[in-house]
Rosetta silent file (secondary structure, phi, psi, omega in degrees, C-alpha in Angstrom):
SEQUENCE: MEKPRFVFFSSLIIAILYAIFTITIFGLDIAVLAKTNYAGSIAMKSFGKYISYNGIYTAVLVMGIFNIFLVIISVFFGIINKTFFYSLSISGTTLLFLSIPKEAITYKFMICFNYSYYQIAQARACLTFIMVILIGLFHLFLFLNDENLKKNWFKFVKIFIFAISILSLIGLVILNIFLLVNLNTSFTKEINPKNIKMGFFNRTEIELIEDEQFVQDSIYPYRFIGTLNDILKSNDKKLAYSYCSKGGCTFYYWRFLYAEINCDSSSISVYPDCVNAQKLLLL
SCORE:     score description
SCORE:     0.000 S_00000001
   1 L     0.000  132.154  179.805   13.089  -19.121  -37.527 S_00000001
   2 L   -63.457  150.032 -176.569   16.608  -20.064  -36.493 S_00000001
   3 H   -59.642  -47.003  179.141   17.017  -21.376  -32.958 S_00000001
   4 H   -58.315  -40.315  179.926   19.350  -18.560  -31.725 S_00000001
   5 H   -67.736  -39.913  178.597   16.955  -15.938  -33.015 S_00000001
   6 H   -62.621  -43.350  178.953   13.973  -17.714  -31.425 S_00000001
   7 H   -62.555  -41.340 -178.977   15.803  -17.928  -28.082 S_00000001
   8 H   -62.969  -49.802 -177.744   16.731  -14.252  -28.279 S_00000001
   9 H   -67.384  -35.208  176.996   13.191  -13.030  -29.008 S_00000001
  10 H   -63.813  -46.062  179.834   11.723  -15.368  -26.378 S_00000001
  11 H   -66.691  -33.127  177.555   14.144  -14.095  -23.749 S_00000001
  12 H   -64.568  -45.228  178.560   13.453  -10.511  -24.838 S_00000001
  13 H   -62.877  -43.972  179.225    9.700  -10.961  -24.346 S_00000001
  14 H   -61.303  -43.811 -179.054   10.267  -12.622  -20.962 S_00000001
  15 H   -64.183  -41.484  179.075   12.605   -9.823  -19.865 S_00000001
  16 H   -64.376  -44.346  178.030   10.141   -7.115  -20.917 S_00000001
  17 H   -63.201  -37.365  176.767    7.288   -8.874  -19.104 S_00000001
  18 H   -57.812  -47.374  179.126    9.551   -9.232  -16.066 S_00000001
  19 H   -66.126  -41.259 -179.295   10.086   -5.467  -15.994 S_00000001
  20 H   -64.190  -44.580 -179.958    6.381   -4.721  -16.605 S_00000001
  21 H   -65.326  -37.475  177.712    5.227   -7.039  -13.812 S_00000001
  22 H   -60.554  -45.147  179.877    7.791   -5.531  -11.430 S_00000001
  23 H   -67.113  -41.614 -178.602    6.466   -2.023  -12.111 S_00000001
  24 H   -64.073  -46.630 -179.783    2.814   -3.134  -11.892 S_00000001
  25 H   -64.216  -39.165  177.173    3.234   -4.932   -8.559 S_00000001
  26 H   -61.226  -42.848  178.431    5.143   -1.963   -7.167 S_00000001
  27 H   -62.109  -41.200  178.037    2.280    0.328   -8.176 S_00000001
  28 H   -65.379  -40.971  178.845   -0.276   -1.918   -6.457 S_00000001
  29 H   -61.149  -46.668 -178.790    1.833   -2.061   -3.290 S_00000001
  30 H   -64.596  -37.655  179.015    2.158    1.711   -3.117 S_00000001
  31 H   -63.026  -45.221 -179.394   -1.595    2.115   -3.734 S_00000001
  32 H   -65.898  -45.537 -178.871   -2.487   -0.245   -0.863 S_00000001
  33 H   -63.656  -40.641 -179.862    0.030    1.283    1.550 S_00000001
  34 H   -66.788  -44.339  179.062   -1.072    4.828    0.744 S_00000001
  35 H   -64.375  -39.679 -179.982   -4.785    3.996    1.119 S_00000001
  36 H   -67.840  -41.409  176.461   -4.145    2.138    4.384 S_00000001
  37 H   -59.214  -43.867 -177.889   -2.108    5.022    5.789 S_00000001
  38 H   -67.230  -47.017 -178.920   -4.884    7.449    4.922 S_00000001
  39 H   -66.356  -40.517 -179.590   -7.693    5.257    6.272 S_00000001
  40 H   -64.187  -38.421 -179.898   -5.743    4.372    9.431 S_00000001
  41 H   -66.471  -24.152  177.678   -5.013    7.995   10.247 S_00000001
  42 H   -86.342  -43.673 -171.376   -8.777    8.647   10.144 S_00000001
  43 H   -82.361  -26.896 -173.341  -10.038    5.518   11.896 S_00000001
  44 L  -119.928  122.103 -178.786   -7.431    5.132   14.649 S_00000001
  45 L   -63.692  -37.465 -176.280   -6.588    7.873   17.106 S_00000001
  46 L   -94.833   11.862 -178.098   -3.233    6.279   17.984 S_00000001
  47 L   -60.713  125.650  179.176   -2.341    5.399   14.374 S_00000001
  48 L    82.762    3.814 -177.936    1.361    6.036   13.815 S_00000001
  49 L   -73.876  -40.926 -175.955    2.009    6.774   17.504 S_00000001
  50 L  -104.366  -27.393  178.814    4.222    3.778   18.167 S_00000001
  51 L  -127.129  133.202  179.645    5.163    2.734   14.626 S_00000001
  52 L   -83.678   94.739  179.286    5.896    5.148   11.801 S_00000001
  53 H   -70.850  -28.297  173.160    3.676    3.819    9.027 S_00000001
  54 H   -65.628  -34.877  176.387    4.681    6.733    6.845 S_00000001
  55 H   -65.691  -39.912  176.823    8.276    5.568    7.364 S_00000001
  56 H   -63.635  -44.129  177.924    7.316    2.054    6.242 S_00000001
  57 H   -58.584  -44.534 -179.959    5.591    3.507    3.196 S_00000001
  58 H   -64.645  -40.429  179.773    8.696    5.556    2.380 S_00000001
  59 H   -62.673  -45.504  178.003   10.970    2.537    2.823 S_00000001
  60 H   -63.924  -39.474  179.026    8.883    0.418    0.444 S_00000001
  61 H   -60.790  -47.703 -178.518    8.752    3.320   -2.013 S_00000001
  62 H   -65.792  -47.231  179.714   12.550    3.751   -2.041 S_00000001
  63 H   -62.269  -38.381  179.491   13.255    0.008   -2.241 S_00000001
  64 H   -65.868  -39.922  178.813   10.705   -0.388   -5.019 S_00000001
  65 H   -65.381  -45.244  177.435   12.228    2.404   -7.109 S_00000001
  66 H   -63.192  -38.177 -179.882   15.733    0.964   -6.721 S_00000001
  67 H   -62.213  -45.852  179.043   14.366   -2.494   -7.507 S_00000001
  68 H   -62.771  -43.772 -179.671   12.799   -1.307  -10.773 S_00000001
  69 H   -59.836  -45.789 -178.188   15.967    0.550  -11.747 S_00000001
  70 H   -70.566  -32.560  175.881   18.177   -2.508  -11.162 S_00000001
  71 H   -63.558  -43.839  178.651   15.755   -4.795  -13.004 S_00000001
  72 H   -63.026  -42.503  177.685   15.941   -2.535  -16.053 S_00000001
  73 H   -61.848  -42.219  179.660   19.755   -2.483  -15.809 S_00000001
  74 H   -62.627  -43.261  178.257   19.806   -6.278  -15.539 S_00000001
  75 H   -63.163  -39.294  179.174   17.585   -6.645  -18.610 S_00000001
  76 H   -62.708  -47.691 -179.699   19.839   -4.250  -20.531 S_00000001
  77 H   -63.976  -38.263 -174.868   23.003   -6.205  -19.662 S_00000001
  78 H   -79.103  -41.070 -173.230   21.402   -9.558  -20.424 S_00000001
  79 H   -96.508  -45.710 -175.022   19.453   -8.865  -23.599 S_00000001
  80 H   -85.478  -52.051 -176.128   21.060   -5.824  -25.226 S_00000001
  81 L   -84.586  -19.123  178.254   24.662   -5.973  -24.037 S_00000001
  82 L    58.297   34.387  170.517   24.703   -9.796  -23.728 S_00000001
  83 L  -100.803   85.684 -168.387   26.930   -9.782  -20.636 S_00000001
  84 H   -66.827  -35.036 -179.086   25.030  -12.599  -18.986 S_00000001
  85 H   -62.346  -46.849 -179.027   27.233  -12.923  -15.900 S_00000001
  86 H   -69.292  -35.470  178.165   26.734   -9.297  -14.874 S_00000001
  87 H   -63.930  -46.381  178.131   23.043   -9.442  -15.690 S_00000001
  88 H   -64.511  -38.774  179.659   22.548  -12.519  -13.503 S_00000001
  89 H   -63.172  -46.050 -179.412   24.655  -10.983  -10.736 S_00000001
  90 H   -65.174  -46.144 -176.821   22.622   -7.765  -10.690 S_00000001
  91 H   -67.253  -43.010  179.897   19.261   -9.532  -10.878 S_00000001
  92 H   -65.133  -41.974  178.359   20.145  -12.163   -8.259 S_00000001
  93 H   -65.640  -39.211  177.769   21.535   -9.566   -5.847 S_00000001
  94 H   -62.022  -41.980  178.054   18.456   -7.400   -6.357 S_00000001
  95 H   -59.701  -46.056 -174.188   16.204  -10.327   -5.505 S_00000001
  96 H   -71.691  -44.922 -170.010   18.082  -11.111   -2.305 S_00000001
  97 H  -100.006  -12.175  178.608   18.706   -7.630   -0.920 S_00000001
  98 H  -121.684  -51.134 -174.789   15.739   -5.627   -2.265 S_00000001
  99 H   -65.803  -46.776 -178.718   12.863   -7.845   -3.411 S_00000001
 100 H   -64.226  -49.730  177.204   12.796  -10.164   -0.386 S_00000001
 101 H   -60.187  -42.243  179.321   12.973   -7.361    2.255 S_00000001
 102 H   -63.327  -40.751 -179.948   10.384   -5.276    0.381 S_00000001
 103 H   -66.103  -39.562  179.927    8.125   -8.298    0.048 S_00000001
 104 H   -65.803  -43.115  178.680    8.471   -9.141    3.745 S_00000001
 105 H   -64.730  -44.147 -179.991    7.621   -5.573    4.826 S_00000001
 106 H   -63.441  -41.942  178.717    4.665   -5.422    2.442 S_00000001
 107 H   -59.016  -49.836 -178.571    3.397   -8.811    3.647 S_00000001
 108 H   -62.831  -40.016 -179.731    3.532   -7.761    7.308 S_00000001
 109 H   -63.883  -43.892 -172.924    1.854   -4.448    6.533 S_00000001
 110 H   -72.195  -31.304 -178.099   -0.994   -5.993    4.565 S_00000001
 111 H   -88.734   -5.674 -178.198   -1.965   -8.665    7.085 S_00000001
 112 L   -84.309  -12.889 -174.146   -1.886   -6.262   10.057 S_00000001
 113 L  -124.899  145.190  171.034   -4.967   -4.308    8.975 S_00000001
 114 L   -95.505  111.702 -178.598   -8.590   -5.111    8.243 S_00000001
 115 L  -146.235  169.715 -176.152   -9.478   -3.069    5.205 S_00000001
 116 L   -90.529   14.880 -179.692  -11.504   -3.234    2.037 S_00000001
 117 L  -101.741   18.251 -175.360   -8.433   -3.244   -0.212 S_00000001
 118 H   -65.991  -24.191  177.707   -7.766   -6.958    0.160 S_00000001
 119 H   -63.250  -36.894  178.066   -8.699   -7.543   -3.495 S_00000001
 120 H   -66.108  -41.868  178.890   -5.669   -5.486   -4.518 S_00000001
 121 H   -62.686  -39.536  177.544   -3.472   -7.527   -2.171 S_00000001
 122 H   -66.192  -39.926  179.717   -4.825  -10.748   -3.686 S_00000001
 123 H   -64.483  -43.937 -178.555   -4.226   -9.446   -7.206 S_00000001
 124 H   -67.886  -30.897  176.649   -0.616   -8.475   -6.479 S_00000001
 125 H   -66.409  -42.968  178.940    0.025  -11.898   -4.926 S_00000001
 126 H   -66.344  -39.767  177.128   -1.246  -13.648   -8.069 S_00000001
 127 H   -65.021  -33.782  178.666    0.817  -11.345  -10.282 S_00000001
 128 H   -65.129  -38.194  177.409    3.868  -12.125   -8.150 S_00000001
 129 H   -59.465  -42.778  178.272    3.437  -15.857   -8.831 S_00000001
 130 H   -66.560  -41.614 -179.489    3.526  -15.123  -12.572 S_00000001
 131 H   -63.230  -35.729  178.313    6.494  -12.802  -12.122 S_00000001
 132 H   -60.737  -40.968  177.640    8.410  -15.527  -10.258 S_00000001
 133 H   -63.685  -43.553  179.532    8.016  -17.797  -13.286 S_00000001
 134 H   -62.605  -43.577  178.918    9.229  -15.009  -15.590 S_00000001
 135 H   -63.775  -42.088  179.270   12.260  -14.298  -13.366 S_00000001
 136 H   -60.115  -43.937  178.871   13.065  -18.006  -13.207 S_00000001
 137 H   -66.494  -40.018  179.341   12.993  -18.316  -17.004 S_00000001
 138 H   -64.186  -44.323  179.054   15.048  -15.137  -17.414 S_00000001
 139 H   -67.602  -34.839  177.359   17.690  -16.351  -14.949 S_00000001
 140 H   -65.000  -40.535  175.999   17.743  -19.763  -16.587 S_00000001
 141 H   -60.131  -44.342  179.727   18.409  -18.080  -19.937 S_00000001
 142 H   -66.313  -37.338 -176.103   21.271  -16.096  -18.377 S_00000001
 143 H   -73.199  -38.944 -174.750   22.689  -19.149  -16.641 S_00000001
 144 H   -82.104  -17.263 -179.930   22.612  -21.509  -19.618 S_00000001
 145 L   -65.177  133.311 -177.079   24.114  -19.104  -22.112 S_00000001
 146 L   -79.518   94.917 -179.806   27.664  -20.114  -22.933 S_00000001
 147 L  -103.134  134.847 -179.090   29.636  -17.068  -21.912 S_00000001
 148 L   -75.026   90.859  178.049   33.416  -17.073  -22.178 S_00000001
 149 L   -89.411  125.981 -172.274   34.411  -16.550  -18.560 S_00000001
 150 L   -67.494  -32.858 -176.572   38.174  -16.093  -18.249 S_00000001
 151 L  -120.623  147.358 -177.832   38.521  -17.614  -14.790 S_00000001
 152 H   -64.106  -31.871 -176.593   36.966  -20.744  -13.315 S_00000001
 153 H   -66.938  -20.831  173.639   35.920  -18.968  -10.144 S_00000001
 154 H   -63.742  -37.282  179.969   33.577  -16.851  -12.261 S_00000001
 155 H   -66.444  -40.048  178.451   31.716  -20.041  -13.107 S_00000001
 156 H   -66.194  -39.177  177.754   31.397  -20.968   -9.435 S_00000001
 157 H   -63.948  -40.671  179.651   30.142  -17.478   -8.640 S_00000001
 158 H   -62.641  -43.559  177.590   27.627  -17.764  -11.454 S_00000001
 159 H   -63.475  -42.624 -179.537   26.349  -21.076  -10.080 S_00000001
 160 H   -62.755  -45.416 -179.662   26.194  -19.631   -6.570 S_00000001
 161 H   -64.502  -40.358  178.449   24.218  -16.566   -7.693 S_00000001
 162 H   -61.956  -41.374  178.623   21.823  -18.753   -9.675 S_00000001
 163 H   -64.911  -42.009  178.089   21.232  -20.914   -6.603 S_00000001
 164 H   -62.454  -40.306 -179.805   20.649  -17.831   -4.444 S_00000001
 165 H   -65.144  -38.377  177.956   18.174  -16.475   -6.972 S_00000001
 166 H   -63.472  -43.963  178.637   16.234  -19.767   -6.957 S_00000001
 167 H   -64.422  -38.334  178.003   16.048  -19.690   -3.150 S_00000001
 168 H   -64.690  -40.495  178.036   14.938  -16.046   -3.279 S_00000001
 169 H   -64.704  -38.587  175.824   12.177  -16.913   -5.751 S_00000001
 170 H   -62.920  -39.684  176.928   11.010  -19.704   -3.451 S_00000001
 171 H   -61.450  -41.801  177.457   10.965  -17.143   -0.643 S_00000001
 172 H   -61.527  -42.059  179.291    8.774  -14.821   -2.729 S_00000001
 173 H   -63.433  -45.116 -178.815    6.347  -17.656   -3.421 S_00000001
 174 H   -62.751  -44.859 -179.891    6.155  -18.626    0.261 S_00000001
 175 H   -60.823  -39.444 -178.514    5.553  -15.024    1.402 S_00000001
 176 H   -77.661  -27.510  171.562    2.721  -14.576   -1.084 S_00000001
 177 H   -65.602  -45.684  176.171    1.140  -17.899   -0.167 S_00000001
 178 H   -59.994  -37.395  179.190    1.171  -16.759    3.464 S_00000001
 179 H   -61.819  -46.813 -179.747   -0.307  -13.444    2.328 S_00000001
 180 H   -66.167  -34.772 -178.862   -3.269  -15.139    0.637 S_00000001
 181 H   -73.959  -43.354 -172.407   -3.786  -17.461    3.611 S_00000001
 182 H   -92.741   -7.256 -178.071   -3.498  -14.839    6.368 S_00000001
 183 L   -66.420  127.855  179.825   -5.152  -11.905    4.611 S_00000001
 184 L   -84.544  117.386 -176.988   -8.293  -10.827    6.461 S_00000001
 185 L  -111.108   13.929 -175.445  -11.138  -10.442    3.967 S_00000001
 186 L   -84.502  -18.198 -177.704  -14.000  -10.020    6.445 S_00000001
 187 L   -86.930  118.843 -173.630  -13.886   -6.216    6.599 S_00000001
 188 L  -114.729   -4.693 -179.120  -16.080   -4.794    3.855 S_00000001
 189 L   -88.455  133.450  177.061  -16.533   -1.148    4.871 S_00000001
 190 L   -87.446  127.098 -179.351  -14.412    1.428    3.136 S_00000001
 191 L   -90.979  107.544  174.416  -12.947    3.979    5.534 S_00000001
 192 L  -151.601  161.728 -175.080  -13.050    7.407    3.939 S_00000001
 193 L   -56.424  -28.219 -179.123  -14.342   10.861    4.980 S_00000001
 194 L   -72.033  -24.536 -177.823  -17.569   10.445    3.009 S_00000001
 195 L   -96.988  -10.417 -177.798  -18.543    7.365    5.030 S_00000001
 196 L   -92.591  112.149 -176.559  -17.570    8.657    8.479 S_00000001
 197 E   -89.041  150.638  175.317  -20.567   10.328   10.072 S_00000001
 198 E  -112.951  135.775 -177.666  -20.472   12.996   12.777 S_00000001
 199 E  -139.586  172.936 -178.169  -23.102   13.069   15.479 S_00000001
 200 L   -99.033  118.762  177.900  -24.095   14.690   18.753 S_00000001
 201 L  -137.197  143.073  176.504  -23.254   12.694   21.899 S_00000001
 202 L   -82.351  176.430 -174.564  -22.871   13.804   25.495 S_00000001
 203 H   -61.847  -40.866 -179.833  -19.837   13.011   27.617 S_00000001
 204 H   -63.328  -42.266 -179.758  -21.376    9.897   29.191 S_00000001
 205 H   -67.492  -36.448  177.364  -22.316    8.500   25.783 S_00000001
 206 H   -63.365  -40.923  178.055  -18.842    9.210   24.413 S_00000001
 207 H   -64.258  -38.066  176.599  -17.308    7.263   27.293 S_00000001
 208 H   -64.573  -38.809  178.186  -19.665    4.352   26.543 S_00000001
 209 H   -64.688  -44.693  179.805  -18.595    4.453   22.881 S_00000001
 210 H   -63.653  -31.924  178.404  -14.918    4.436   23.839 S_00000001
 211 L   -88.207    3.287 -179.903  -15.551    1.448   26.137 S_00000001
 212 L    59.817   38.062 -179.406  -17.516   -0.290   23.323 S_00000001
 213 L  -120.695    3.360 -178.658  -20.627   -0.447   25.513 S_00000001
 214 L   -73.771  134.839 -179.778  -22.861    2.042   23.722 S_00000001
 215 L  -113.255  127.671  179.547  -26.195    0.609   22.545 S_00000001
 216 L   -67.221  137.257  179.342  -28.023    2.178   19.604 S_00000001
 217 L  -117.149 -172.776 -175.201  -31.503    3.416   20.451 S_00000001
 218 L   -68.442  -24.407 -178.436  -34.511    4.651   18.471 S_00000001
 219 L   -94.775    6.920 -176.829  -33.176    8.219   18.262 S_00000001
 220 H   -55.623  -44.417 -179.081  -29.761    7.123   17.008 S_00000001
 221 H   -62.903  -24.384 -177.218  -30.343    8.295   13.378 S_00000001
 222 H   -79.803   -7.617 -177.718  -31.242   11.803   14.610 S_00000001
 223 H   -75.984  -24.872 -170.411  -27.838   12.283   16.188 S_00000001
 224 E   -82.618  136.851 -177.079  -25.978   12.676   12.898 S_00000001
 225 E  -120.849   -2.539 -179.624  -25.355   16.119   11.482 S_00000001
 226 E   161.603 -169.135  178.593  -22.997   15.414    8.589 S_00000001
 227 E  -120.112  165.609  177.667  -19.876   13.594    7.514 S_00000001
 228 H   -60.568  -31.749  179.943  -16.185   14.206    8.011 S_00000001
 229 H   -64.513  -28.726  178.907  -15.985   15.122    4.341 S_00000001
 230 H   -63.156  -35.067  177.718  -18.331   18.062    4.969 S_00000001
 231 H   -77.985  -43.435 -177.777  -15.693   19.618    7.211 S_00000001
 232 H   -62.256  -31.008 -178.641  -12.716   18.708    5.030 S_00000001
 233 L  -100.038    5.371 -177.874  -14.399   20.321    2.012 S_00000001
 234 L   -68.495  136.668  177.768  -15.873   23.257    3.924 S_00000001
 235 L   -86.552   -8.308  178.504  -15.039   26.673    2.517 S_00000001
 236 L   -86.865  100.569 -174.308  -15.598   28.298    5.903 S_00000001
 237 E  -146.982  160.476  172.563  -12.087   28.302    7.321 S_00000001
 238 E  -143.614  153.280 -175.508   -9.524   30.469    9.046 S_00000001
 239 E   -67.321  126.967  176.925   -5.784   30.201    9.385 S_00000001
 240 E   -89.374  -55.628  175.591   -4.688   28.266   12.477 S_00000001
 241 E  -164.543  170.299  179.681   -0.924   28.493   12.039 S_00000001
 242 E  -135.587  155.075  178.538    1.766   28.200    9.381 S_00000001
 243 E  -129.645  124.337 -177.253    5.138   26.534    9.101 S_00000001
 244 E  -119.200  142.798  175.498    7.832   27.937    6.842 S_00000001
 245 E  -140.273 -172.669 -179.606   11.149   26.519    5.720 S_00000001
 246 L   -63.087  -30.372 -178.365   13.583   27.078    2.880 S_00000001
 247 L   -79.914   -9.167 -179.231   11.345   25.086    0.558 S_00000001
 248 E   135.856 -167.910 -176.242    8.314   27.277    1.230 S_00000001
 249 E  -117.846  143.955  174.401    5.437   27.611    3.667 S_00000001
 250 E  -115.251  130.707 -176.070    2.743   25.178    4.757 S_00000001
 251 E  -111.032  134.713  178.281   -0.543   26.609    6.039 S_00000001
 252 E  -114.933  133.058 -174.080   -2.886   24.852    8.468 S_00000001
 253 E  -119.654  148.540  164.201   -6.514   25.929    8.728 S_00000001
 254 E   -85.779  130.303  176.607   -9.402   25.532   11.106 S_00000001
 255 E  -113.601  144.466 -174.089  -12.444   24.430    9.113 S_00000001
 256 L  -123.674  149.318  179.186  -16.000   24.895   10.363 S_00000001
 257 L  -121.973  129.570  174.950  -19.286   23.152    9.667 S_00000001
 258 L  -104.667  120.822 -179.740  -22.687   24.787    9.918 S_00000001
 259 E  -122.405  134.650  179.593  -25.510   22.297   10.441 S_00000001
 260 E  -105.237  125.470 -177.214  -29.202   23.132   10.614 S_00000001
 261 E  -109.744  124.542  174.071  -31.389   20.915   12.822 S_00000001
 262 E   -83.960  120.944 -175.876  -35.174   20.801   12.381 S_00000001
 263 L   -81.772  124.539  172.297  -36.688   20.485   15.842 S_00000001
 264 L  -142.333 -170.944 -175.925  -39.385   17.847   16.305 S_00000001
 265 H   -63.134  -33.695 -179.933  -40.351   15.361   19.003 S_00000001
 266 H   -76.450  -37.876 -178.474  -37.467   13.042   18.160 S_00000001
 267 H   -66.887  -30.657 -179.283  -34.878   15.811   17.949 S_00000001
 268 H   -59.552  -33.410 -179.488  -35.774   17.090   21.424 S_00000001
 269 H   -67.009  -26.098 -178.812  -34.421   13.856   22.921 S_00000001
 270 H   -97.535  -42.432 -176.304  -31.031   14.563   21.362 S_00000001
 271 L  -115.461   98.324 -178.107  -30.914   18.347   21.393 S_00000001
 272 H   -56.566  -29.660 -178.378  -32.447   19.809   24.609 S_00000001
 273 H   -67.488  -12.404  179.148  -32.396   23.324   23.098 S_00000001
 274 H   -70.021  -12.502 -179.354  -35.077   22.217   20.641 S_00000001
 275 H   -60.708  -37.934 -175.904  -37.662   22.608   23.421 S_00000001
 276 H  -111.115   20.835 -178.646  -37.795   26.349   22.850 S_00000001
 277 L  -147.031  158.329  175.792  -36.953   26.514   19.140 S_00000001
 278 L   -93.192  -29.856  178.437  -38.133   25.310   15.752 S_00000001
 279 E  -140.561  149.649  174.844  -34.621   25.106   14.286 S_00000001
 280 E  -121.084  141.777  175.576  -31.111   24.925   15.657 S_00000001
 281 E  -113.785  112.565  179.673  -27.979   26.148   13.952 S_00000001
 282 E   -93.368  127.663 -178.276  -24.887   24.229   15.033 S_00000001
 283 L  -111.567    0.000    0.000  -21.604   26.052   14.502 S_00000001
């Protein structure tokens, strides 16, 4: 195979892999952010009160979409159209103004929470290391190609953009090293409605729970009457209120859970009404 043809096909494969890795990492980021938003809204009463995590999710989503679009444009200019200067300019600018900010926001988001999705964060960090190598090779191909630039200052701009891209790639590597080092992997419980149990506690016990001073006793297992998922999936519901706009209407419902308690000696300690009944129906 002739050398020019080999270089072309090699650069084509690298460029395609560059685009694929960009899309894959973006998908992993969105998956982690979406799962964390959902779990946080369930586990933390004040989640989103002071910081708009949905806004952060939206920002990463928008930046990621623009990043993918510009990467594809850069690959088109470099491989198909063979305008290497414009391809390098687009890719280098994208790295500096989209990839680095998106990576910084994602890094901060991922290390701020203890969750069971850390394996995804570790996977995306490792994929980013590979992607950095691919971007470096792609930019080197664009930089070394002998393009007839009409003015000398184009050459200086090309060198400057290449240098900026190298510094940006180093920044990506550093952020992902910090991510792997600072990522908390000690939390192993998955927060979802199926795992969150609902139980019967009086006001004093609730205050002890809120103050983190509640001690589990022998009747603790008898307190639970179901899970949060039982309410979310309950078919017994009634309309609470609705909100309508030009795009349509959104309906909000009250959902109800019916739980049947078998009264025995242990249940009496939790449910005083069991003294005079064989079964209790909680509505």
